[in-house]
Each structure stands twice: as structure tokens, then as C-alpha cells.
C-alpha positions as CSV (number, residue, x, y, z in Angstrom):
1,M,0.0,0.0,0.0
2,R,1.3,3.5,-0.9
3,I,0.6,6.3,1.5
4,L,0.9,10.1,1.1
5,L,1.8,11.7,4.4
6,V,1.3,15.5,4.5
7,E,2.9,16.8,7.7
8,D,5.0,19.9,8.4
9,D,6.4,18.7,11.8
10,R,9.5,16.8,10.8
11,M,9.7,14.8,14.1
12,I,6.1,13.5,13.8
13,A,6.6,12.8,10.1
14,E,9.8,10.8,10.6
15,G,8.2,8.8,13.4
16,V,5.1,8.0,11.3
17,R,7.0,7.2,8.3
18,K,9.4,4.8,10.1
19,A,6.6,3.0,11.8
20,L,4.5,2.6,8.6
21,R,7.5,1.5,6.6
22,G,8.1,-1.2,9.2
23,E,4.6,-2.4,8.5
24,G,5.3,-2.7,4.9
25,F,3.7,0.6,3.7
26,A,5.4,2.7,1.0
27,V,5.3,6.3,2.4
28,D,5.8,9.5,0.4
29,W,6.2,12.6,2.7
30,V,5.5,16.2,1.8
31,E,5.5,19.2,4.1
32,D,3.0,21.7,2.6
33,G,-0.4,21.8,1.0
34,E,0.7,22.7,-2.5
35,A,3.2,19.8,-2.5
36,A,0.4,17.5,-1.4
37,L,-1.8,18.4,-4.4
38,R,1.1,18.0,-6.8
39,A,1.9,14.6,-5.4
40,A,-1.7,13.4,-5.5
41,S,-1.8,14.4,-9.2
42,D,1.3,12.7,-10.1
43,Q,0.9,9.4,-8.1
44,L,-1.8,6.9,-7.3
45,Y,-2.1,6.5,-3.5
46,D,-4.1,4.1,-1.3
47,M,-4.6,6.7,1.4
48,V,-3.7,10.3,2.5
49,L,-2.6,11.1,6.1
50,L,-3.3,14.9,6.2
51,D,-2.3,17.5,8.8
52,L,-4.5,20.6,8.8
53,G,-2.2,23.4,9.9
54,L,0.1,23.3,6.8
55,P,2.2,26.0,5.1
56,K,1.2,27.4,1.7
57,R,-2.2,25.8,1.7
58,D,-4.4,24.7,4.6
59,G,-5.2,21.0,5.0
60,L,-9.0,21.7,4.7
61,D,-8.4,23.4,1.4
62,V,-6.3,20.5,0.2
63,L,-9.0,18.1,1.2
64,R,-11.7,20.1,-0.5
65,T,-9.5,20.4,-3.7
66,L,-8.9,16.7,-3.7
67,R,-12.6,15.9,-3.6
68,T,-13.4,18.5,-6.2
69,R,-10.9,16.9,-8.5
70,G,-12.6,13.6,-8.1
71,H,-10.1,11.8,-5.8
72,S,-12.0,9.2,-3.8
73,L,-9.1,7.7,-1.9
74,P,-9.4,7.6,1.9
75,V,-8.2,10.6,3.8
76,L,-7.4,10.4,7.5
77,I,-6.8,13.8,9.2
78,L,-4.0,14.0,11.8
79,T,-4.1,17.2,13.7
80,A,-3.8,19.0,17.0
81,R,-7.1,20.7,16.5
82,D,-9.3,18.8,18.9
83,A,-12.5,21.0,19.1
84,V,-15.7,19.3,18.0
85,A,-16.2,22.1,15.4
86,D,-12.8,21.4,13.8
87,R,-13.6,17.6,13.6
88,V,-17.0,18.4,12.0
89,K,-15.4,20.7,9.4
90,G,-12.9,18.1,8.5
91,L,-15.5,15.3,8.1
92,D,-17.9,17.6,6.3
93,A,-15.0,18.6,3.8
94,G,-14.6,14.9,2.9
95,A,-12.3,13.3,5.4
96,D,-13.0,9.6,6.2
97,D,-11.6,9.7,9.7
98,Y,-10.0,12.1,12.2
99,L,-7.2,11.4,14.8
100,V,-6.0,14.0,17.3
101,K,-2.4,14.5,18.2
102,P,-0.6,13.1,20.1
103,F,-1.9,9.7,18.9
104,D,-0.7,6.1,19.4
105,L,0.9,4.6,16.3
106,D,-0.9,1.3,16.9
107,E,-4.3,3.2,16.8
108,L,-3.2,5.0,13.6
109,G,-2.4,1.6,12.0
110,A,-5.8,0.2,13.1
111,R,-7.7,3.2,11.7
112,M,-5.8,3.0,8.4
113,R,-6.5,-0.7,8.0
114,A,-10.2,-0.1,8.7
115,L,-10.4,2.6,6.0
116,I,-8.5,0.5,3.5
117,R,-10.8,-2.4,4.3
118,R,-13.9,-0.2,3.8
119,Q,-12.6,1.2,0.6
120,S,-12.1,-2.3,-0.8
121,G,-15.6,-3.3,0.3
122,R,-14.5,-5.9,2.8
123,S,-16.1,-6.3,6.3
124,D,-13.6,-8.9,7.5
125,S,-10.0,-7.7,8.2
126,T,-8.5,-10.9,7.0
127,I,-8.1,-11.6,3.3
128,R,-8.8,-15.2,2.4
129,H,-8.0,-17.0,-0.9
130,G,-8.5,-20.7,-0.9
131,N,-6.2,-22.2,1.8
132,L,-4.3,-18.9,2.1
133,T,-5.1,-16.1,4.6
134,L,-3.5,-12.7,5.1
135,D,-4.1,-10.7,8.1
136,P,-3.1,-7.0,7.8
137,A,-3.5,-6.3,11.5
138,S,-1.1,-8.9,12.7
139,H,1.0,-9.0,9.6
140,Q,0.6,-12.7,9.5
141,V,0.1,-15.1,6.5
142,T,-1.0,-18.7,6.9
143,L,-1.2,-21.5,4.4
144,D,-3.3,-24.5,5.4
145,G,-3.4,-23.0,8.9
146,A,0.5,-22.9,9.3
147,L,2.2,-19.5,9.6
148,V,4.4,-18.5,6.8
149,A,7.2,-16.1,7.5
150,L,7.3,-13.2,5.0
151,S,9.5,-10.1,4.8
152,A,7.7,-6.7,4.9
153,R,8.0,-6.2,1.2
154,E,6.9,-9.8,0.4
155,F,3.9,-9.1,2.5
156,A,3.2,-5.8,0.7
157,L,3.5,-7.5,-2.7
158,L,1.2,-10.3,-1.8
159,E,-1.4,-8.0,-0.2
160,A,-1.4,-5.9,-3.4
161,L,-2.2,-9.0,-5.5
162,L,-4.7,-10.5,-3.1
163,A,-6.6,-7.2,-2.8
164,R,-7.5,-7.4,-6.5
165,P,-7.8,-11.1,-7.5
166,G,-8.1,-11.5,-11.3
167,A,-6.5,-8.1,-12.0
168,V,-3.1,-8.0,-13.7
169,L,-0.7,-5.6,-12.0
170,S,2.4,-4.5,-13.9
171,K,5.9,-4.5,-12.5
172,S,5.7,-0.7,-12.1
173,Q,2.4,-0.8,-10.3
174,L,3.8,-3.4,-7.8
175,E,6.9,-1.3,-7.3
176,E,4.7,1.7,-6.4
177,K,2.9,-0.4,-3.7
178,M,6.3,-1.5,-2.2
179,Y,8.5,1.6,-2.5
180,G,8.3,5.3,-1.6
181,W,10.3,8.3,-2.9
182,G,14.0,7.9,-2.5
183,E,14.1,4.2,-1.9
184,E,16.4,2.3,-4.2
185,I,14.7,-0.2,-6.5
186,G,16.7,-2.9,-8.2
187,S,16.0,-3.8,-11.8
188,N,14.7,-7.3,-10.9
189,T,13.4,-6.6,-7.5
190,V,9.7,-7.6,-8.2
191,E,10.9,-10.8,-9.8
192,V,13.0,-11.7,-6.8
193,Y,10.0,-11.2,-4.4
194,I,7.7,-13.1,-6.7
195,H,10.1,-16.0,-6.8
196,A,10.3,-16.0,-3.0
197,L,6.6,-16.0,-2.6
198,R,6.2,-18.8,-5.0
199,K,8.7,-20.9,-3.1
200,K,6.8,-20.3,0.2
201,L,3.2,-20.4,-1.0
202,G,3.3,-22.5,-4.1
203,A,4.3,-22.0,-7.7
204,E,0.8,-21.8,-9.0
205,L,-0.5,-19.0,-6.8
206,I,1.0,-16.0,-8.6
207,R,0.7,-16.1,-12.4
208,N,2.9,-14.3,-14.9
209,V,0.9,-12.7,-17.7
210,R,3.5,-12.3,-20.4
211,G,4.2,-8.7,-21.3
212,L,1.7,-7.3,-18.8
213,G,2.6,-8.4,-15.2
214,Y,1.4,-10.6,-12.5
215,M,-2.0,-11.7,-11.0
216,I,-3.6,-14.0,-8.5
217,A,-6.6,-15.7,-10.2
218,K,-10.1,-15.3,-8.9
219,E,-11.5,-18.2,-6.9
220,A,-14.0,-20.3,-8.9
């Protein structure tokens, strides 16, 4: 999952980015409202974490502009503004959730997973595909009930494919789910992780669609 973090406090941003990367999220960080709108126009994100008190352009203005432009991705506001009126303004402007600073990183993760789950139309937090289960909350994958150890990026790649069974994702689309700005990507990185997942989960799970990318077939 690729996240846009919009936060002008460097200490908070670094803490959030480090925690989310540890959970397998790809995180792009910008520090002002204008940069946020440029980033949202240039990249496809799964979610925006948005501060309100931003330089150059206020967070509420950024949010309204995103919605006016037709961006339907989940937006979670992270702000020190804790008045009820501020929360109402944020939600009415198009936010999907609101978390007041200081916040617990575990709660942030849980709220993010809930929004992503809601966006994908799932009520269950666990993704199931045949004898395979993936739990975003615990970061665990089981095959026939047995735990399978995956790296953070293996997990991110598998989650991206399982979230859209039957859809072919290109190499560049998978890289976007796994890496944020400034992170080095090897020329055969996706192939290496696909190979590792096939060894751990079965050679037939992930299919190579020649010239297009990779997919996990829909269940019959």
C-alpha cells in the first residue's frame, strides 16, 4: 500500500514514516499543502494522512480540492485541532476519519486498515484466498493453517495482489505499492520477491501474464 503523508512537523513525520515502513507501507512525505496536491496528481495512492495546519495551503483546502478533482481515496486527518467544530469541518469537507495529536501509532495503524478495508468493500479484516489467509493487522500469513514467514516487502506485494484477484498488476504498479520516494529499487526486485513468494506459498499462486505483469486468479 502506498501512502501520502502530509505533515510539516519533521519529528512527527519521521516517526510515522518509520513506523509505517516497518509495517510494509510505502510512504511519500510532503510538508505543505501545495506539494500535497502536486503529489496526489502525479501518483496513485491508497490513502492520504493529512495534517490541517500546513504551510502554503491549509489542510482543509487541500482536502476540498482533492474531492473537487474527483479523488475518492481515503483521507485520514492527523491534527492537534481537537475541538468538535474542527472535527465536524474536517469530516464535512470529505475526510474519512480524524485522529487528534498526540496519537498512538498502533491506533493509527488500526484506523488505516479499517479505512482501506472499507474502501475495498470488505467487512472482514482478514483476506482469504483458498487455503491462504493474510491478516493486515497482525501482519501474518497462513497456508493450510500454518504460519508462513514473509518479509515486509513480500507481505506488501502479496497484499497488493490479493486485494485485486483477477487483476493484472504491472511491475511498475507493484513497485509503487512497495517503495516510496528515495528508496532504491533494483532492476529485478519484483521478480525476486515473486520468486520468494512462489517458493513459500506454491508455484501456481501468482501467475505471470506475459508482457503485462502478475496476477492471482479469482477463486472459482
